[in-house]
C-alpha positions as CSV (number, residue, x, y, z in Angstrom):
1,M,9.1,-37.7,-39.9
2,A,10.6,-38.5,-36.6
3,N,13.5,-36.4,-37.4
4,R,11.3,-33.5,-38.4
5,A,9.1,-33.9,-35.2
6,N,12.3,-33.9,-33.1
7,R,13.6,-30.7,-34.8
8,K,10.3,-29.0,-34.2
9,N,10.4,-30.0,-30.5
10,N,13.9,-28.6,-30.3
11,M,13.0,-25.3,-31.8
12,T,10.0,-25.1,-29.6
13,A,12.1,-25.8,-26.5
14,K,14.6,-23.1,-27.6
15,K,11.9,-20.5,-28.5
16,D,10.6,-21.2,-24.9
17,R,14.0,-20.7,-23.3
18,G,14.4,-17.4,-25.5
19,D,10.9,-16.2,-24.4
20,S,12.1,-16.9,-20.7
21,R,15.3,-14.7,-21.3
22,V,13.2,-11.9,-22.7
23,I,10.7,-12.0,-19.6
24,D,13.6,-12.2,-17.3
25,K,15.1,-9.1,-19.1
26,K,11.9,-7.1,-18.9
27,E,11.5,-8.0,-15.1
28,S,15.1,-6.9,-14.6
29,F,14.3,-3.3,-16.1
30,Q,11.9,-3.0,-13.2
31,K,14.7,-3.1,-10.6
32,E,17.1,-0.3,-9.9
33,W,20.0,-2.6,-9.7
34,D,20.6,-5.9,-11.1
35,L,24.1,-7.0,-11.0
36,D,24.1,-10.3,-9.4
37,W,23.2,-12.3,-12.5
38,F,26.5,-11.4,-14.2
39,H,29.1,-14.1,-13.6
40,P,32.4,-13.2,-15.2
41,S,34.4,-15.9,-17.0
42,D,38.1,-16.5,-16.1
43,K,39.2,-13.9,-18.7
44,Q,36.7,-11.3,-17.6
45,K,37.9,-12.0,-14.1
46,D,41.4,-11.0,-15.4
47,I,40.0,-7.5,-16.3
48,Q,38.5,-7.2,-12.7
49,T,41.9,-8.2,-11.1
50,S,43.8,-5.8,-13.3
51,F,41.3,-3.0,-12.4
52,Y,41.8,-3.6,-8.7
53,D,45.5,-3.7,-9.0
54,N,46.3,-0.9,-11.5
55,H,45.2,2.6,-12.3
56,L,45.1,2.0,-16.2
57,T,43.7,-1.5,-17.5
58,V,44.0,-2.1,-21.3
59,V,41.9,-4.9,-22.8
60,Q,42.5,-6.3,-26.3
61,G,39.3,-8.5,-26.8
62,S,37.9,-10.3,-29.7
63,T,34.3,-9.9,-30.7
64,G,32.0,-11.4,-28.3
65,T,34.2,-11.8,-25.5
66,G,32.0,-9.6,-23.1
67,K,34.8,-6.9,-22.6
68,S,32.3,-4.0,-22.7
69,A,29.9,-5.5,-20.5
70,T,32.6,-6.5,-17.9
71,A,33.9,-3.0,-17.7
72,I,30.4,-1.5,-17.2
73,W,29.6,-4.2,-14.6
74,I,32.7,-3.3,-12.8
75,A,32.2,0.4,-12.9
76,L,28.6,0.0,-11.7
77,K,29.7,-2.2,-8.7
78,E,32.3,0.3,-7.9
79,Y,29.8,3.3,-8.2
80,R,27.1,1.6,-6.1
81,E,29.7,0.9,-3.4
82,G,30.6,4.6,-3.4
83,N,34.3,4.0,-4.5
84,F,33.8,6.4,-7.3
85,N,31.4,9.4,-7.9
86,K,31.1,9.2,-11.6
87,I,31.3,6.8,-14.6
88,I,32.5,8.5,-17.7
89,L,32.2,6.4,-21.0
90,I,34.0,7.7,-24.0
91,K,33.4,6.4,-27.5
92,N,34.5,8.0,-30.7
93,P,31.4,8.6,-33.1
94,T,32.8,6.5,-35.9
95,E,30.8,5.9,-39.0
96,S,31.1,2.1,-40.0
97,G,30.3,0.4,-43.2
98,D,31.3,1.3,-46.8
99,D,28.6,3.9,-47.5
100,K,28.4,7.3,-45.7
101,L,25.0,8.2,-44.4
102,G,25.5,12.0,-44.1
103,F,25.1,14.2,-41.2
104,L,22.6,13.3,-38.5
105,K,19.8,15.9,-37.9
106,G,19.2,17.3,-34.4
107,G,21.3,18.7,-31.7
108,I,24.2,17.3,-29.7
109,E,21.9,15.1,-27.7
110,D,20.4,13.5,-30.7
111,K,23.6,12.9,-32.5
112,L,25.0,11.3,-29.2
113,E,22.1,9.0,-28.8
114,A,22.6,7.5,-32.2
115,H,26.3,6.7,-31.1
116,M,25.8,5.7,-27.6
117,L,22.6,3.4,-28.1
118,S,24.5,0.3,-27.9
119,M,26.3,1.4,-24.7
120,Q,23.1,2.5,-23.2
121,E,21.7,-1.0,-23.8
122,L,24.6,-2.6,-21.8
123,F,24.0,-0.2,-18.8
124,T,20.2,-1.4,-19.0
125,G,21.4,-4.6,-18.6
126,F,22.4,-3.9,-15.0
127,I,20.3,-0.9,-14.0
128,S,16.8,0.2,-14.9
129,R,16.3,2.8,-17.7
130,N,14.9,5.1,-15.3
131,K,17.9,5.1,-13.1
132,L,20.2,5.5,-16.1
133,A,18.3,8.6,-17.4
134,N,18.3,10.0,-13.8
135,D,22.2,9.2,-13.3
136,I,22.8,10.8,-16.8
137,K,20.7,13.9,-15.9
138,N,22.5,14.4,-12.5
139,E,25.9,13.9,-14.4
140,N,26.7,10.7,-12.3
141,I,26.9,8.8,-15.5
142,T,28.3,10.6,-18.7
143,L,28.2,9.1,-22.2
144,T,30.2,11.3,-24.5
145,I,32.8,11.7,-27.2
146,P,36.4,12.9,-27.3
147,N,35.4,16.1,-29.1
148,F,33.8,17.4,-25.9
149,I,36.3,16.5,-23.1
150,Q,39.5,18.4,-24.2
151,G,40.7,20.6,-21.1
152,M,38.5,18.7,-18.7
153,T,39.5,16.8,-15.6
154,F,37.6,13.9,-14.2
155,D,38.4,13.4,-10.3
156,N,36.9,10.5,-8.3
157,S,35.8,8.9,-11.6
158,L,35.8,5.5,-13.3
159,I,36.6,6.1,-17.1
160,I,35.8,3.7,-19.6
161,I,37.2,4.2,-23.1
162,E,35.3,2.0,-25.8
163,E,36.3,0.9,-29.3
164,A,39.8,2.4,-28.8
165,Q,40.8,0.9,-32.1
166,N,38.8,3.6,-33.8
167,M,40.6,6.4,-32.2
168,S,43.9,7.9,-33.3
169,P,46.7,7.6,-31.0
170,A,46.5,11.3,-30.2
171,T,42.7,11.1,-29.4
172,L,43.4,8.2,-27.2
173,K,46.0,10.0,-25.3
174,L,43.7,12.9,-24.9
175,C,41.0,10.7,-23.4
176,M,43.3,9.0,-21.0
177,E,44.9,12.3,-19.9
178,R,41.6,13.4,-18.4
179,A,42.1,11.1,-15.5
180,G,42.3,13.2,-12.3
181,E,42.7,12.3,-8.6
182,N,41.1,8.9,-7.5
183,T,40.3,7.9,-11.0
184,K,40.9,4.8,-12.9
185,V,40.8,4.1,-16.6
186,I,39.7,1.0,-18.6
187,V,40.5,1.1,-22.4
188,S,39.0,-1.7,-24.5
189,G,38.9,-2.5,-27.9
190,D,39.6,-5.1,-30.8
191,R,42.1,-4.4,-33.3
192,A,40.2,-6.7,-35.8
193,Q,37.2,-4.5,-35.6
194,S,38.4,-1.4,-37.2
195,Y,35.3,-0.6,-39.3
196,A,35.9,3.1,-39.8
197,I,35.3,4.7,-43.2
198,S,37.9,7.3,-42.3
199,H,41.1,5.2,-42.0
200,R,43.4,6.5,-39.3
201,Q,46.3,5.1,-37.3
202,D,44.9,2.4,-34.7
203,G,45.3,4.0,-31.2
204,L,44.8,0.7,-29.4
205,T,47.5,-1.1,-31.3
206,D,49.7,1.9,-30.6
207,L,48.9,1.9,-26.9
208,I,49.5,-1.9,-26.6
209,S,52.9,-1.4,-28.3
210,R,53.9,1.0,-25.6
211,I,53.1,-1.3,-22.6
212,T,54.0,-4.6,-23.9
213,V,56.9,-6.5,-25.7
214,T,56.4,-9.1,-28.5
215,D,53.5,-11.5,-28.0
216,Y,52.7,-9.7,-24.7
217,E,55.1,-11.4,-22.6
218,V,55.7,-8.6,-20.4
219,R,53.0,-6.2,-19.4
220,I,55.2,-3.2,-18.7
221,R,57.8,-2.5,-21.4
222,D,59.4,0.4,-19.7
223,P,60.9,-0.5,-16.6
224,A,60.6,3.3,-15.5
225,I,56.7,2.6,-15.4
226,E,56.0,1.7,-11.7
227,E,54.2,-1.7,-11.3
228,G,50.7,-1.3,-10.5
229,Y,49.9,1.4,-12.8
230,V,49.2,-0.4,-15.9
231,G,47.6,-3.8,-16.6
232,F,46.9,-5.6,-20.0
233,V,44.4,-8.2,-20.7
234,D,44.2,-10.1,-24.1
235,M,41.1,-12.0,-24.9
236,P,41.4,-13.8,-28.2
237,S,38.5,-15.3,-30.2
238,E,38.6,-18.5,-28.2
239,N,36.9,-16.4,-25.5
240,N,33.9,-15.5,-27.7
241,M,30.6,-16.2,-25.9
242,R,28.2,-14.9,-28.4
243,S,27.7,-17.7,-30.6
244,D,29.6,-20.5,-32.5
245,L,29.1,-18.6,-35.8
246,S,30.4,-15.4,-34.2
247,K,33.5,-17.2,-33.0
248,F,34.0,-18.7,-36.4
249,V,34.0,-15.5,-38.0
250,A,36.3,-14.0,-35.5
251,D,38.7,-17.1,-35.7
252,L,38.7,-16.7,-39.7
253,Y,39.8,-12.9,-39.6
254,E,42.2,-13.4,-36.4
255,S,44.2,-16.2,-38.1
């Protein structure tokens, strides 16, 4: 009986802490900016350091390591400080799972909404929903897919390319080539999270092979590439912060 009572008390305490987190999150949505709560881990700081030191940062990160949140946090900080005029987030509209769901109804915006919902949620952890909507309307923040950017040039921008493992090498190359003057690029993904139904060559793995040697011992493989152009950050499953179970699953498949 005592053990049961203790478990009940622990569950109540956890519920209270969870409710507090929900309340805090709701309160944060009332603020235009809420960047100070995010305290990057050592590995997440490596992403930040690489961003400052290089034009292109490539992140191979296991599930739950916070690579996407870190990239968006960096982008918003730089945007707020006026170092970049725009944030461009590019993500392939990949259908995951074993069963195809068919074509989505609606126009382009409706289709993009379904693909970008998780990315919008990451933004609203740092800025209000109203601010995000206004910045998207004013084209200061753009959530898009590779299909719509061919031939475009993004100057004075910070480009984030998400889930790069679900892009072909040619598509990833297309996205990175959009970088214009005073523009930096963060490419992130996880080679163990290739859930696309339409199997294609992994663009992230291809890119990593071009900028590193075996076991990532050297960041730049080609000595002709100037140091300070490309940085690489590896975040294995030991950096998973989502939960012990999530870490266990990531370890299981990475091994």
